[in-house]
C-alpha positions, 0 to 999 in steps of 0.5 A: 418768858421765864422768871429771872433767876436769884443768885443766892452767895455760897457761905463757904466750900464748893456746892454748900447752900447758905447756913440759913438754907441749911437750917430751914432745911433741918428745921423742915425734916424735922418737923416732918418726923414730927408729925410722922411721929405724931400720926403714929401716937394718935393710931397707938392711943385710939388702938389702946382705946380699942382695947381697953373697950373691948375688954370691959365688953368682954368684962376683961378688968385685967386687959382694961388695966394693962392696957391702962398702964401702957396709957400711963407709961406712954404718957410718961415717955411723951412726958421725958421726951417733951422735957428733954 
């Protein structure tokens, strides 16, 4: 026995989904993109943290300062994007 199939009225055009369904799909796509971006960001921050740690252990404050500058630029970029 199968479940009954609900009929969804189409708002316009042949094969189009209702506006609410299209909006949900768009938001789901955006959410997936944000999740992927968050994962990439976490990986980059972890890598930068390890670089600073190694630079300090190797007595290379110039490298540590360079990486700290990269972290600062990354934070500024995120701040600008969240304000947009």
